[in-house]
N, C-alpha and C positions, 0 to 999 in steps of 0.2 A: 369435469370427468372425474377429477382428483378427489374433491368433496363424496362422491359419491363412492370412494370407495375408504373413504376413511384420513386420507391422505392430508396435510397443508401445501408437501411440494414434493417434486420427482423426487424418486431414491437416489438419483443419480447426484443428486445434490446433497444430499444427504450424508452419501457415501463418500462423495468429495471431502467435503467437511468434518467426518470422521477420521480420515486417510492422513489431514492435515494435524487433528487433536490428537490423534494417539502417540503419536514420537513428539508430542509440543511443539508442530509448525504451524509459522501462521503466513498470511499472506501480503507481499504489497507490491505496490505499483510505479514502474515510471512509466512517463506519457513524452511523446515528442509528436508534433507534426502528422506522421506516418505511420504511427501505433502505440499501443497499450498496451507494455506487458506485464505479467505478473510474475514477481520472484518469491521465491520460499524463503525464512529466514527463522531461525529459533523461534518461541514466543519468549519477551523479554530483551530482544535484542534490541542495542542502541542505535540511533541513526547513522552514526560512525561503521558499525557493525555490518548494520545492512546494505550503506553504502561498499562493504566490502568483497558482498554477494557478487558485484556487478565486476566490480573488477578491484584489484589489490590496492591500485592508487587512489582509489576513492574512500580508502579508511583512512591509510595512510597522509594525505594531505585534507581529509574532512577540513571543511572551514565552517559549513551551515548545509540544512537541508530547507527547500521550501516546500510544505507540506497540504496537503487538503486531502478530504475523503471523498471515496468512491459516493457515497450519498451527496456530498454538495453536487460533486458531480452531473448528479442525474438529477440535480430540481437545477440548477444552472447553467447547465447543457455545455456553456465554455469555459477555459483556464481563465480569460478576459473576464467576464461574468462572474465568474469567483473572487480572481482581482477585485473588483469593481465592490462586490460586494461585503468586500473584508474577511474575507473565509481563507484566506491563503496565511499560513500560518509560518514564519521564521522559528526554526527549531535549531539548539546547540546539540555540542556534545551529551548532553547528557539524558536527551532525548530517548525515550522509549517508543517503538515504534507501536500502532496502534495493528490490527485487522484490515486491511482494505486501505490503510495508507496510503495516496502517489503520493510521490516522492520524488522535488529536480535536485539532486545533490551538487553543491557547490566546492572543489577543493583546487589545491593547489600543489603541485610536487615538483 
C-alpha cells in the first residue's frame, strides 16, 4: 500500500525521526528481562552522559557500558546469542553513543 502512493515508510515513522533530529536528539535503549525502554539524549552524548539520563548516580559512578545495536538484536534475537557472536561491545567513558544503541550501564557509587 505504501509503494502505491510513493512512500517508503509510514508517515508516523518519518515524523518521529524528524521530531528527534530537529532539536539534535537521538535515542538509545536499555533492556532487561521484562522490558526494553527507549531514552532520548543529545546527539554526541558520551556513555556516562547517557547513563545520567537514567539516574545521576549512573553518570557519577560510571564504570563502563555494555553495548549492542538494535540491528544485532533483530538479527540474533537474544542477548545471549549476541554475546556468543561477539557483537556485545564494552565501551568506556569516551564512547559516543550511536542512535539505537542498547546499553547496560555498570556503575559504582
